[in-house]
C-alpha positions as CSV (number, residue, x, y, z in Angstrom):
1,M,-1.6,-31.1,-18.4
2,D,-5.2,-31.9,-17.4
3,K,-8.0,-30.7,-19.9
4,S,-9.9,-29.5,-16.9
5,I,-6.6,-27.1,-15.5
6,E,-6.2,-26.1,-19.5
7,K,-9.8,-24.7,-19.5
8,L,-9.2,-23.0,-16.3
9,I,-6.1,-21.2,-17.6
10,N,-7.6,-20.1,-20.6
11,D,-10.9,-19.3,-18.9
12,I,-8.5,-17.1,-16.3
13,L,-6.4,-15.8,-19.5
14,N,-9.7,-13.9,-20.7
15,L,-10.7,-12.1,-17.7
16,P,-10.7,-8.3,-17.8
17,N,-6.9,-7.5,-16.6
18,D,-8.3,-6.1,-13.4
19,L,-9.9,-9.4,-12.3
20,R,-6.4,-11.4,-13.6
21,A,-4.4,-9.1,-11.5
22,F,-7.1,-9.5,-8.2
23,L,-6.8,-13.3,-9.0
24,A,-2.9,-13.6,-9.0
25,E,-2.9,-11.5,-5.9
26,K,-5.1,-13.9,-3.8
27,L,-3.1,-17.0,-5.2
28,L,0.1,-15.3,-4.2
29,E,-1.3,-14.5,-1.0
30,S,-2.4,-18.2,-0.3
31,L,1.5,-19.1,-1.0
32,D,3.1,-16.3,1.3
33,V,1.1,-16.7,4.5
34,D,1.3,-19.3,7.4
35,K,-2.3,-20.3,8.1
36,N,-1.7,-19.6,11.5
37,F,-0.5,-16.0,10.7
38,E,-2.6,-13.4,12.8
39,I,-2.4,-9.6,11.4
40,S,-2.6,-7.2,14.2
41,E,-6.0,-4.8,14.2
42,D,-3.7,-1.7,14.2
43,W,-2.6,-3.3,11.2
44,K,-5.8,-4.3,9.7
45,K,-6.9,-0.9,10.4
46,E,-4.1,0.4,8.7
47,I,-4.2,-2.0,5.4
48,E,-8.2,-0.9,5.5
49,R,-7.2,2.4,5.4
50,R,-4.7,2.5,2.6
51,C,-7.3,0.4,0.3
52,K,-10.2,3.1,1.0
53,E,-7.6,5.9,-0.3
54,I,-6.5,3.7,-3.5
55,D,-10.2,3.1,-4.2
56,N,-11.5,6.3,-3.3
57,G,-9.1,7.9,-5.8
58,S,-7.6,10.4,-2.5
59,V,-4.1,8.9,-3.1
60,T,-1.5,8.7,-6.2
61,L,0.1,5.4,-7.0
62,R,3.6,5.6,-8.5
63,D,5.6,3.0,-10.0
64,A,8.1,1.6,-8.1
65,D,10.7,1.8,-10.5
66,E,10.2,5.3,-11.0
67,V,10.5,5.9,-7.0
68,F,13.8,4.3,-6.6
69,A,14.9,6.0,-9.6
70,S,14.3,9.2,-7.9
71,V,15.4,8.5,-4.8
72,Y,19.0,7.2,-6.2
73,K,19.2,10.4,-8.3
74,N,18.8,12.3,-5.4
75,L,21.5,10.4,-3.2
76,K,23.9,11.2,-5.8
């Protein structure tokens, strides 16, 4: 592997968890989206609203595994 890539990976792995998560999210987004993909204005507003709620702490996030387990338990 190229030395500059190894250094980049090492530098990234030494970042704080929240920054590594942000970077991972951005990298995954770059793989998933067709460059011509357009998000409607309504969805952009909804995404902004949800992000603000997360950032200001007005909502509580739950682990997906816990949510699914709870749903499956209530289905029985």
